[in-house]
DRENTORKOL-3810 file (N, C-alpha, C; in nm, 4 decimals):
REM DRENTORKOL-3810
@n.u->8.6539; n.v->13.0226; n.w->12.4907; ca.u->8.7086; ca.v->12.9372; ca.w->12.3632; c.u->8.8430; c.v->12.9482; c.w->12.3450
@n.u->8.8987; n.v->12.8742; n.w->12.2881; ca.u->9.0371; ca.v->12.8572; ca.w->12.2422; c.u->9.0635; c.v->12.9948; c.w->12.1253
@n.u->9.1724; n.v->13.0576; n.w->12.1613; ca.u->9.1945; ca.v->13.1449; ca.w->12.0519; c.u->9.2935; c.v->13.1143; c.w->11.9563
@n.u->9.3078; n.v->13.1404; n.w->11.8461; ca.u->9.4021; ca.v->13.1234; ca.w->11.7515; c.u->9.3538; c.v->13.0488; c.w->11.6316
@n.u->9.2527; n.v->13.0136; n.w->11.6045; ca.u->9.2166; ca.v->12.9592; ca.w->11.4906; c.u->9.1146; c.v->13.0616; c.w->11.4086
@n.u->9.1813; n.v->13.0797; n.w->11.3046; ca.u->9.0968; ca.v->13.1733; ca.w->11.2080; c.u->9.0167; c.v->13.0931; c.w->11.1252
@n.u->8.9209; n.v->13.1827; n.w->11.0342; ca.u->8.8342; ca.v->13.0893; ca.w->10.9242; c.u->8.9171; c.v->13.0772; c.w->10.7996
@n.u->8.9159; n.v->12.9831; n.w->10.7624; ca.u->9.0181; ca.v->12.9490; ca.w->10.6288; c.u->8.8936; c.v->12.9006; c.w->10.5279
@n.u->8.9365; n.v->12.9242; n.w->10.4114; ca.u->8.8520; ca.v->12.9022; ca.w->10.2677; c.u->8.7837; c.v->12.7553; c.w->10.2640
@n.u->8.8139; n.v->12.6453; n.w->10.3143; ca.u->8.7774; ca.v->12.5372; ca.w->10.3115; c.u->8.7792; c.v->12.4403; c.w->10.4355
@n.u->8.6964; n.v->12.3623; n.w->10.4492; ca.u->8.6998; ca.v->12.2573; ca.w->10.5759; c.u->8.8132; c.v->12.1933; c.w->10.6084
@n.u->8.8795; n.v->12.1225; n.w->10.5107; ca.u->9.0080; ca.v->12.0490; ca.w->10.5048; c.u->9.1045; c.v->12.1224; c.w->10.5425
@n.u->9.1464; n.v->12.2548; n.w->10.5105; ca.u->9.2282; ca.v->12.3405; ca.w->10.5555; c.u->9.1971; c.v->12.3850; c.w->10.7103
@n.u->9.0843; n.v->12.4146; n.w->10.7320; ca.u->9.0397; ca.v->12.4372; ca.w->10.8809; c.u->9.0667; c.v->12.3227; c.w->10.9501
@n.u->9.0332; n.v->12.1887; n.w->10.9210; ca.u->9.0706; ca.v->12.0909; ca.w->10.9957; c.u->9.2217; c.v->12.0620; c.w->11.0431
@n.u->9.3113; n.v->12.0972; n.w->10.9100; ca.u->9.4476; ca.v->12.0742; ca.w->10.9434; c.u->9.5024; c.v->12.2046; c.w->11.0093
@n.u->9.4675; n.v->12.3105; n.w->11.0270; ca.u->9.4846; ca.v->12.4194; ca.w->11.1218; c.u->9.4649; c.v->12.3890; c.w->11.2637
@n.u->9.3221; n.v->12.3293; n.w->11.2762; ca.u->9.2942; ca.v->12.2660; ca.w->11.4035; c.u->9.4055; c.v->12.1673; c.w->11.4425
@n.u->9.4295; n.v->12.0785; n.w->11.3765; ca.u->9.5194; ca.v->11.9710; ca.w->11.4208; c.u->9.6477; c.v->12.0111; c.w->11.4530
@n.u->9.7199; n.v->12.0960; n.w->11.3655; ca.u->9.8385; ca.v->12.1757; ca.w->11.4042; c.u->9.8247; c.v->12.2562; c.w->11.5400
@n.u->9.7335; n.v->12.3282; n.w->11.5552; ca.u->9.7060; ca.v->12.4103; ca.w->11.6805; c.u->9.7027; c.v->12.2923; c.w->11.7796
@n.u->9.6170; n.v->12.1781; n.w->11.8003; ca.u->9.6196; ca.v->12.1030; ca.w->11.8964; c.u->9.7511; c.v->12.0305; c.w->11.9388
@n.u->9.8431; n.v->12.0177; n.w->11.8140; ca.u->9.9661; ca.v->11.9541; ca.w->11.8137; c.u->10.0664; c.v->12.0556; c.w->11.9178
@n.u->10.0265; n.v->12.1830; n.w->11.9357; ca.u->10.0881; ca.v->12.2816; ca.w->11.9640; c.u->10.1021; c.v->12.2830; c.w->12.1181
@n.u->10.0522; n.v->12.1482; n.w->12.1988; ca.u->10.0282; ca.v->12.1621; ca.w->12.3070; c.u->10.1346; c.v->12.0377; c.w->12.3639
@n.u->10.1661; n.v->12.0541; n.w->12.4764; ca.u->10.2490; ca.v->11.9379; ca.w->12.5293; c.u->10.1328; c.v->11.8595; c.w->12.6130
@n.u->10.0850; n.v->11.7474; n.w->12.5376; ca.u->9.9826; ca.v->11.6384; ca.w->12.5703; c.u->10.0683; c.v->11.5161; c.w->12.6357
@n.u->10.0227; n.v->11.4455; n.w->12.7365; ca.u->10.0731; ca.v->11.3290; ca.w->12.7767; c.u->9.9854; c.v->11.2070; c.w->12.7692
@n.u->9.8380; n.v->11.2248; n.w->12.7476; ca.u->9.7222; ca.v->11.0955; ca.w->12.7163; c.u->9.6542; c.v->11.1514; c.w->12.6106
@n.u->9.6092; n.v->11.0716; n.w->12.5197; ca.u->9.4888; ca.v->11.0791; ca.w->12.4369; c.u->9.4187; c.v->10.9752; c.w->12.4769
@n.u->9.2736; n.v->10.9991; n.w->12.4879; ca.u->9.1931; ca.v->10.8952; ca.w->12.5281; c.u->9.0460; c.v->10.9298; c.w->12.4897
@n.u->8.9608; n.v->10.8239; n.w->12.4642; ca.u->8.8224; ca.v->10.8123; ca.w->12.4393; c.u->8.7930; c.v->10.7402; c.w->12.5805
@n.u->8.6689; n.v->10.8009; n.w->12.6384; ca.u->8.5936; ca.v->10.7634; ca.w->12.7563; c.u->8.4383; c.v->10.7270; c.w->12.7048
@n.u->8.3807; n.v->10.6012; n.w->12.7004; ca.u->8.2699; ca.v->10.5912; ca.w->12.6672; c.u->8.1869; c.v->10.5369; c.w->12.7636
@n.u->8.0599; n.v->10.5602; n.w->12.7443; ca.u->7.9365; ca.v->10.5142; ca.w->12.8899; c.u->7.8516; c.v->10.4163; c.w->12.8329
@n.u->7.8584; n.v->10.3165; n.w->12.9229; ca.u->7.8043; ca.v->10.2122; ca.w->12.8888; c.u->7.6422; c.v->10.2077; c.w->12.8692
@n.u->7.5652; n.v->10.3041; n.w->12.9172; ca.u->7.4308; ca.v->10.3466; ca.w->12.9301; c.u->7.4133; c.v->10.4871; c.w->12.8559
@n.u->7.2930; n.v->10.5041; n.w->12.8237; ca.u->7.2510; ca.v->10.6632; ca.w->12.7785; c.u->7.2723; c.v->10.7549; c.w->12.8856
@n.u->7.3631; n.v->10.8666; n.w->12.8969; ca.u->7.3734; ca.v->10.9850; ca.w->12.9981; c.u->7.3393; c.v->11.1219; c.w->12.9467
@n.u->7.3108; n.v->11.1858; n.w->13.0394; ca.u->7.2662; ca.v->11.3193; ca.w->12.9754; c.u->7.4147; c.v->11.3844; c.w->12.9758
@n.u->7.4220; n.v->11.5046; n.w->12.9124; ca.u->7.5472; ca.v->11.5927; ca.w->12.8868; c.u->7.6119; c.v->11.6222; c.w->13.0414
@n.u->7.4980; n.v->11.6433; n.w->13.1186; ca.u->7.5476; ca.v->11.6923; ca.w->13.2571; c.u->7.6165; c.v->11.5855; c.w->13.3278
@n.u->7.5614; n.v->11.4655; n.w->13.3025; ca.u->7.6130; ca.v->11.3479; ca.w->13.3706; c.u->7.7217; c.v->11.3190; c.w->13.3109
@n.u->7.7618; n.v->11.3242; n.w->13.1909; ca.u->7.8835; ca.v->11.2792; ca.w->13.1051; c.u->8.0042; c.v->11.3759; c.w->13.1501
@n.u->7.9590; n.v->11.5139; n.w->13.1794; ca.u->8.0718; ca.v->11.5973; ca.w->13.2252; c.u->8.1065; c.v->11.5871; c.w->13.3630
@n.u->7.9875; n.v->11.5387; n.w->13.4573; ca.u->8.0559; ca.v->11.5096; ca.w->13.5912; c.u->8.1213; c.v->11.4076; c.w->13.6027
@n.u->8.0904; n.v->11.3105; n.w->13.5334; ca.u->8.1673; ca.v->11.1847; ca.w->13.5422; c.u->8.3090; c.v->11.2052; c.w->13.5033
@n.u->8.3317; n.v->11.2811; n.w->13.3731; ca.u->8.4482; ca.v->11.2942; ca.w->13.3181; c.u->8.5270; c.v->11.3808; c.w->13.4379
@n.u->8.5045; n.v->11.4832; n.w->13.5067; ca.u->8.5457; ca.v->11.5726; ca.w->13.6140; c.u->8.5797; c.v->11.4960; c.w->13.7277
@n.u->8.4860; n.v->11.3892; n.w->13.7643; ca.u->8.5092; ca.v->11.3208; ca.w->13.8809; c.u->8.6366; c.v->11.1904; c.w->13.8593
@n.u->8.6328; n.v->11.1697; n.w->13.7409; ca.u->8.7586; ca.v->11.0704; ca.w->13.7161; c.u->8.8909; c.v->11.1823; c.w->13.6831
@n.u->8.8944; n.v->11.2779; n.w->13.6445; ca.u->8.9926; ca.v->11.3867; ca.w->13.6228; c.u->9.0347; c.v->11.4236; c.w->13.7390
@n.u->8.9617; n.v->11.4484; n.w->13.8405; ca.u->9.0057; ca.v->11.4790; ca.w->13.9853; c.u->9.0306; c.v->11.3626; c.w->14.0712
@n.u->8.9943; n.v->11.2470; n.w->14.0318; ca.u->9.0923; ca.v->11.1425; ca.w->14.1109; c.u->9.2110; c.v->11.1214; c.w->14.0563
@n.u->9.2333; n.v->11.1738; n.w->13.9467; ca.u->9.3716; ca.v->11.1521; ca.w->13.8849; c.u->9.4695; c.v->11.2725; c.w->13.9278
@n.u->9.3904; n.v->11.3803; n.w->13.9334; ca.u->9.4520; ca.v->11.5058; ca.w->14.0167; c.u->9.5343; c.v->11.4842; c.w->14.1485
@n.u->9.4074; n.v->11.4359; n.w->14.2292; ca.u->9.4274; ca.v->11.4027; ca.w->14.3817; c.u->9.5680; c.v->11.2801; c.w->14.3779
@n.u->9.5757; n.v->11.1863; n.w->14.2823; ca.u->9.6735; ca.v->11.0800; ca.w->14.2679; c.u->9.8091; c.v->11.1845; c.w->14.2554
@n.u->9.8205; n.v->11.2460; n.w->14.1548; ca.u->9.9526; ca.v->11.3113; ca.w->14.1090; c.u->9.9927; c.v->11.4001; c.w->14.2165
@n.u->9.9019; n.v->11.4922; n.w->14.2478; ca.u->9.9186; ca.v->11.5878; ca.w->14.3434; c.u->9.9379; c.v->11.7193; c.w->14.2842
@n.u->9.8958; n.v->11.7316; n.w->14.1690; ca.u->9.9290; ca.v->11.8844; ca.w->14.0958; c.u->9.8031; c.v->11.8813; c.w->13.9973
@n.u->9.8145; n.v->12.0028; n.w->13.9238; ca.u->9.7083; ca.v->12.0297; ca.w->13.8481; c.u->9.7161; c.v->11.9752; c.w->13.7097
@n.u->9.5849; n.v->11.8886; n.w->13.6769; ca.u->9.5775; ca.v->11.8473; ca.w->13.5414; c.u->9.5137; c.v->11.9271; c.w->13.4233
@n.u->9.5694; n.v->11.9485; n.w->13.3134; ca.u->9.5423; ca.v->12.0099; ca.w->13.2227; c.u->9.4578; c.v->11.9280; c.w->13.1188
@n.u->9.3487; n.v->11.9693; n.w->13.0499; ca.u->9.2777; ca.v->11.8852; ca.w->12.9648; c.u->9.2165; c.v->11.9686; c.w->12.8251
@n.u->9.1905; n.v->11.8922; n.w->12.7384; ca.u->9.1084; ca.v->11.9438; ca.w->12.6368; c.u->9.0075; c.v->11.8186; c.w->12.5942
@n.u->8.8561; n.v->11.8570; n.w->12.6014; ca.u->8.8071; ca.v->11.7293; ca.w->12.5764; c.u->8.6759; c.v->11.7752; c.w->12.4601
@n.u->8.6443; n.v->11.6798; n.w->12.3894; ca.u->8.5315; ca.v->11.7012; ca.w->12.3021; c.u->8.4266; c.v->11.5584; c.w->12.3199
@n.u->8.3013; n.v->11.6187; n.w->12.3711; ca.u->8.2093; ca.v->11.5091; ca.w->12.3863; c.u->8.1417; c.v->11.4832; c.w->12.2295
@n.u->8.1315; n.v->11.3553; n.w->12.2168; ca.u->8.0570; ca.v->11.3375; ca.w->12.1053; c.u->7.9212; c.v->11.2529; c.w->12.1277
@n.u->7.8481; n.v->11.3146; n.w->12.1012; ca.u->7.7127; ca.v->11.2758; ca.w->12.1375; c.u->7.6573; c.v->11.1491; c.w->12.0353
@n.u->7.5461; n.v->11.0730; n.w->12.0934; ca.u->7.5055; ca.v->10.9868; ca.w->12.0099; c.u->7.4184; c.v->11.0354; c.w->11.8792
@n.u->7.4676; n.v->10.9617; n.w->11.7538; ca.u->7.4186; ca.v->11.0134; ca.w->11.6258; c.u->7.3133; c.v->10.9089; c.w->11.5729
@n.u->7.3351; n.v->10.8083; n.w->11.6359; ca.u->7.2686; ca.v->10.6704; ca.w->11.5914; c.u->7.1774; c.v->10.6227; c.w->11.6934
@n.u->7.0979; n.v->10.5496; n.w->11.6849; ca.u->7.0167; ca.v->10.4824; ca.w->11.7808; c.u->7.1322; c.v->10.3442; c.w->11.8242
@n.u->7.1286; n.v->10.3338; n.w->11.9528; ca.u->7.2344; ca.v->10.2458; ca.w->11.9938; c.u->7.3534; c.v->10.3059; c.w->12.0404
@n.u->7.4239; n.v->10.4009; n.w->11.9960; ca.u->7.5199; ca.v->10.4787; ca.w->12.0239; c.u->7.4881; c.v->10.5340; c.w->12.1583
@n.u->7.6038; n.v->10.5488; n.w->12.2262; ca.u->7.6345; ca.v->10.6099; ca.w->12.3624; c.u->7.7049; c.v->10.7412; c.w->12.3363
@n.u->7.7080; n.v->10.8175; n.w->12.4343; ca.u->7.7907; ca.v->10.9415; ca.w->12.4522; c.u->7.9366; c.v->10.8871; c.w->12.4586
@n.u->8.0279; n.v->10.9523; n.w->12.4111; ca.u->8.1998; ca.v->10.9283; ca.w->12.4205; c.u->8.2628; c.v->11.0735; c.w->12.4293
@n.u->8.3599; n.v->11.0537; n.w->12.5034; ca.u->8.4493; ca.v->11.2111; ca.w->12.5283; c.u->8.5943; c.v->11.1575; c.w->12.4610
@n.u->8.6325; n.v->11.2206; n.w->12.3584; ca.u->8.7636; ca.v->11.2459; ca.w->12.3370; c.u->8.8538; c.v->11.3420; c.w->12.3911
@n.u->8.9825; n.v->11.3271; n.w->12.4256; ca.u->9.0345; ca.v->11.4378; ca.w->12.4627; c.u->9.1839; c.v->11.4082; c.w->12.5156
@n.u->9.2538; n.v->11.4779; n.w->12.5386; ca.u->9.3855; ca.v->11.4999; ca.w->12.5809; c.u->9.4333; c.v->11.5616; c.w->12.7246
@n.u->9.5149; n.v->11.4849; n.w->12.7799; ca.u->9.5564; ca.v->11.5236; ca.w->12.9347; c.u->9.6867; c.v->11.5663; c.w->12.9261
@n.u->9.7196; n.v->11.6382; n.w->13.0261; ca.u->9.8657; ca.v->11.7050; ca.w->13.0280; c.u->9.8822; c.v->11.7124; c.w->13.1997
@n.u->9.9971; n.v->11.6396; n.w->13.2492; ca.u->10.0229; ca.v->11.6091; ca.w->13.3809; c.u->10.0166; c.v->11.5050; c.w->13.4297
@n.u->10.0066; n.v->11.4030; n.w->13.3424; ca.u->10.0004; ca.v->11.2450; ca.w->13.3920; c.u->10.1329; c.v->11.1793; c.w->13.3147
@n.u->10.2221; n.v->11.2524; n.w->13.2914; ca.u->10.3145; ca.v->11.1873; ca.w->13.2270; c.u->10.4062; c.v->11.0694; c.w->13.2895
@n.u->10.3655; n.v->11.0568; n.w->13.4205; ca.u->10.4252; ca.v->10.9648; ca.w->13.5418; c.u->10.3534; c.v->10.8516; c.w->13.5578
@n.u->10.2121; n.v->10.8767; n.w->13.5224; ca.u->10.0891; ca.v->10.7608; ca.w->13.5624; c.u->10.0887; c.v->10.6581; c.w->13.4472
@n.u->10.0292; n.v->10.5307; n.w->13.5059; ca.u->10.0212; ca.v->10.4103; ca.w->13.4177; c.u->9.8654; c.v->10.4391; c.w->13.3780
@n.u->9.8683; n.v->10.4418; n.w->13.2500; ca.u->9.7322; ca.v->10.4543; ca.w->13.1939; c.u->9.6189; c.v->10.3651; c.w->13.2160
@n.u->9.6731; n.v->10.1987; n.w->13.2401; ca.u->9.5929; ca.v->10.0952; ca.w->13.2681; c.u->9.5236; c.v->10.1252; c.w->13.4113
@n.u->9.5652; n.v->10.1939; n.w->13.5059; ca.u->9.5083; ca.v->10.1906; ca.w->13.6010; c.u->9.3974; c.v->10.2988; c.w->13.6108
@n.u->9.3939; n.v->10.3991; n.w->13.5222; ca.u->9.2760; ca.v->10.5084; ca.w->13.5050; c.u->9.1773; c.v->10.4249; c.w->13.4102
@n.u->9.2497; n.v->10.3453; n.w->13.3222; ca.u->9.1416; ca.v->10.2786; ca.w->13.2429; c.u->9.0510; c.v->10.1893; c.w->13.3116
@n.u->9.1024; n.v->10.1389; n.w->13.3935; ca.u->9.0083; ca.v->10.0292; ca.w->13.5055; c.u->8.9374; c.v->10.1212; c.w->13.6022
@n.u->8.9785; n.v->10.2324; n.w->13.6488; ca.u->8.8977; ca.v->10.3187; ca.w->13.7172; c.u->8.7494; c.v->10.3724; c.w->13.6391
@n.u->8.8036; n.v->10.4183; n.w->13.5253; ca.u->8.6828; ca.v->10.4699; ca.w->13.4509; c.u->8.5830; c.v->10.3605; c.w->13.3995
@n.u->8.6655; n.v->10.2339; n.w->13.3642; ca.u->8.5419; ca.v->10.1207; ca.w->13.3327; c.u->8.4673; c.v->10.0734; c.w->13.4684
@n.u->8.5381; n.v->10.0868; n.w->13.5662; ca.u->8.4404; ca.v->10.0517; ca.w->13.6864; c.u->8.3338; c.v->10.1686; c.w->13.7101
@n.u->8.3508; n.v->10.2794; n.w->13.6861; ca.u->8.2719; ca.v->10.3805; ca.w->13.6990; c.u->8.1713; c.v->10.3843; c.w->13.6027
@n.u->8.1922; n.v->10.3780; n.w->13.4813; ca.u->8.1024; ca.v->10.4531; ca.w->13.3740; c.u->8.0961; c.v->10.3516; c.w->13.2237
@n.u->8.2134; n.v->10.3044; n.w->13.1951; ca.u->8.1972; ca.v->10.2276; ca.w->13.0680; c.u->8.3180; c.v->10.1653; c.w->13.0250
@n.u->8.3683; n.v->10.1849; n.w->12.8969; ca.u->8.4781; ca.v->10.1708; ca.w->12.8296; c.u->8.5692; c.v->10.2699; c.w->12.7895
@n.u->8.6852; n.v->10.2576; n.w->12.8007; ca.u->8.8007; ca.v->10.3368; ca.w->12.7900; c.u->8.9151; c.v->10.2971; c.w->12.7146
@n.u->8.9694; n.v->10.4081; n.w->12.6575; ca.u->9.1002; ca.v->10.3746; ca.w->12.5592; c.u->9.1883; c.v->10.4690; c.w->12.6079
@n.u->9.3002; n.v->10.4794; n.w->12.6348; ca.u->9.3801; ca.v->10.5766; ca.w->12.7029; c.u->9.5304; c.v->10.5174; c.w->12.6779
@n.u->9.6062; n.v->10.6318; n.w->12.5940; ca.u->9.7197; ca.v->10.5766; ca.w->12.5423; c.u->9.8145; c.v->10.6972; c.w->12.5517
@n.u->9.9467; n.v->10.6767; n.w->12.5705; ca.u->10.0422; ca.v->10.8180; ca.w->12.5889; c.u->10.0228; c.v->10.8977; c.w->12.4683
@n.u->10.0381; n.v->11.0030; n.w->12.4579; ca.u->10.0096; ca.v->11.0798; ca.w->12.3343; c.u->10.1397; c.v->11.0933; c.w->12.2500
@n.u->10.1285; n.v->11.0560; n.w->12.1300; ca.u->10.2294; ca.v->11.0602; ca.w->12.0263; c.u->10.1802; c.v->11.1324; c.w->11.8876
@n.u->10.2434; n.v->11.2752; n.w->11.8761; ca.u->10.1904; ca.v->11.3610; ca.w->11.7785; c.u->10.1799; c.v->11.3315; c.w->11.6398
@n.u->10.2491; n.v->11.2122; n.w->11.5951; ca.u->10.2850; ca.v->11.1657; ca.w->11.4783; c.u->10.1776; c.v->11.0455; c.w->11.4578
@n.u->10.0975; n.v->11.0195; n.w->11.5326; ca.u->9.9953; ca.v->10.9137; ca.w->11.5365; c.u->9.8481; c.v->10.9744; c.w->11.4929
@n.u->9.8318; n.v->11.0892; n.w->11.4673; ca.u->9.6983; ca.v->11.1355; ca.w->11.4436; c.u->9.5913; c.v->11.1717; c.w->11.5147
@n.u->9.6205; n.v->11.1783; n.w->11.6422; ca.u->9.5110; ca.v->11.1936; ca.w->11.7438; c.u->9.4665; c.v->11.3291; c.w->11.7122
@n.u->9.5341; n.v->11.4613; n.w->11.7017; ca.u->9.5050; ca.v->11.5780; ca.w->11.6813; c.u->9.4007; c.v->11.6007; c.w->11.5451
@n.u->9.4602; n.v->11.5096; n.w->11.4624; ca.u->9.3395; ca.v->11.5318; ca.w->11.3334; c.u->9.2319; c.v->11.4513; c.w->11.3434
@n.u->9.2323; n.v->11.3515; n.w->11.4273; ca.u->9.1078; ca.v->11.2925; ca.w->11.4535; c.u->9.0190; c.v->11.3678; c.w->11.5324
@n.u->9.0562; n.v->11.4560; n.w->11.6464; ca.u->8.9940; ca.v->11.5582; ca.w->11.7241; c.u->8.9536; c.v->11.6628; c.w->11.6303
@n.u->9.0556; n.v->11.7019; n.w->11.5416; ca.u->8.9992; ca.v->11.8252; ca.w->11.4597; c.u->8.8789; c.v->11.7935; c.w->11.3795
@n.u->8.8950; n.v->11.6390; n.w->11.3323; ca.u->8.7662; ca.v->11.6081; ca.w->11.2262; c.u->8.6390; c.v->11.6092; c.w->11.3270
@n.u->8.6423; n.v->11.5848; n.w->11.4295; ca.u->8.5119; ca.v->11.6076; ca.w->11.5318; c.u->8.4768; c.v->11.7591; c.w->11.5458
@n.u->8.5772; n.v->11.8405; n.w->11.5629; ca.u->8.5343; ca.v->11.9901; ca.w->11.5615; c.u->8.5059; c.v->12.0444; c.w->11.4272
@n.u->8.5704; n.v->12.0278; n.w->11.3202; ca.u->8.5086; ca.v->12.0925; ca.w->11.2077; c.u->8.4061; c.v->12.0388; c.w->11.1157
@n.u->8.4055; n.v->11.8694; n.w->11.1053; ca.u->8.2997; ca.v->11.8215; ca.w->11.0390; c.u->8.1708; c.v->11.7610; c.w->11.1190
@n.u->8.1992; n.v->11.7589; n.w->11.2398; ca.u->8.0737; ca.v->11.7025; ca.w->11.3196; c.u->8.0159; c.v->11.8074; c.w->11.4123
@n.u->8.1135; n.v->11.9212; n.w->11.4170; ca.u->8.0769; ca.v->12.0554; ca.w->11.5021; c.u->8.0420; c.v->12.0007; c.w->11.6459
@n.u->8.1243; n.v->11.9340; n.w->11.7014; ca.u->8.1250; ca.v->11.8967; ca.w->11.8414; c.u->8.1764; c.v->12.0236; c.w->11.9597
@n.u->8.1324; n.v->12.0446; n.w->12.0518; ca.u->8.2108; ca.v->12.1428; ca.w->12.1473; c.u->8.3216; c.v->12.0971; c.w->12.1917
@n.u->8.4080; n.v->12.2118; n.w->12.2498; ca.u->8.5355; ca.v->12.1879; ca.w->12.2986; c.u->8.5138; c.v->12.2353; c.w->12.4290
@n.u->8.5693; n.v->12.1803; n.w->12.5213; ca.u->8.5815; ca.v->12.2180; ca.w->12.6645; c.u->8.7570; c.v->12.1915; c.w->12.6925
@n.u->8.7873; n.v->12.3036; n.w->12.7714; ca.u->8.9454; ca.v->12.2904; ca.w->12.7960; c.u->8.9658; c.v->12.3608; c.w->12.9303
@n.u->9.0665; n.v->12.3286; n.w->13.0027; ca.u->9.1185; ca.v->12.3755; ca.w->13.1158; c.u->9.1489; c.v->12.5212; c.w->13.0874
@n.u->9.1409; n.v->12.6030; n.w->13.2156; ca.u->9.1628; ca.v->12.7866; ca.w->13.1977; c.u->9.3139; c.v->12.7740; c.w->13.1463
@n.u->9.3707; n.v->12.8786; n.w->13.1091; ca.u->9.5202; ca.v->12.8911; ca.w->13.1093; c.u->9.6033; c.v->12.7663; c.w->13.0536
@n.u->9.4990; n.v->12.7290; n.w->12.9319; ca.u->9.5566; ca.v->12.6023; ca.w->12.8537; c.u->9.7141; c.v->12.6460; c.w->12.7976
@n.u->9.7222; n.v->12.7766; n.w->12.7705; ca.u->9.8631; ca.v->12.8204; ca.w->12.6972; c.u->9.9573; c.v->12.7891; c.w->12.8082
@n.u->9.9605; n.v->12.7546; n.w->12.8934; ca.u->10.0632; ca.v->12.7293; ca.w->13.0153; c.u->10.1218; c.v->12.6097; c.w->12.9479
@n.u->10.0749; n.v->12.5178; n.w->12.8959; ca.u->10.1495; ca.v->12.3834; ca.w->12.8230; c.u->10.1583; c.v->12.4156; c.w->12.6867
@n.u->10.1296; n.v->12.5205; n.w->12.6160; ca.u->10.1656; ca.v->12.5549; ca.w->12.4840; c.u->10.3296; c.v->12.5215; c.w->12.4607
@n.u->10.3662; n.v->12.4630; n.w->12.3651; ca.u->10.4859; ca.v->12.4270; ca.w->12.3246; c.u->10.5537; c.v->12.5453; c.w->12.2762
@n.u->10.6717; n.v->12.5752; n.w->12.3074; ca.u->10.7363; ca.v->12.6900; ca.w->12.2491; c.u->10.8188; c.v->12.6630; c.w->12.1222
@n.u->10.7590; n.v->12.7255; n.w->12.0145; ca.u->10.7973; ca.v->12.7035; ca.w->11.8864; c.u->10.9101; c.v->12.7974; c.w->11.8468
@n.u->10.9421; n.v->12.8657; n.w->11.9022; ca.u->11.0492; ca.v->12.9712; ca.w->11.8634; c.u->11.1826; c.v->12.9518; c.w->11.9237
@n.u->11.2392; n.v->12.8416; n.w->11.8179; ca.u->11.3944; ca.v->12.7998; ca.w->11.8758; c.u->11.4811; c.v->12.8696; c.w->11.7821
END
């Protein structure tokens, strides 16, 4: 589990601290990967890692990730994975959107911009929906140095 988040008095403060924490990393993409049919958690993770490893093979170096799978809450919903990637700064998102869509379902991949609120969106999933978090080992390697 990621270290650095303490218990705060209320959920809003906790969400804001999570968002601030997530913004403290150098992310290149924010994405949502949706499955076009019902899938088990195991298959969802396998598909994500298959897709990520294709990207890794293409770029030729390590890809850092943080993902939050969101499981169906209502009838008709399908699992989807929200997340961030680092190590893809020179890649074209549309290529990897197409790859995901051919493999598993719908995708939305865009360059990460900390001012657009993606970290708050994911923090909401963590705090209010109590979803799981999965991330690369040594995620601190991409932590932004804030000691200027």
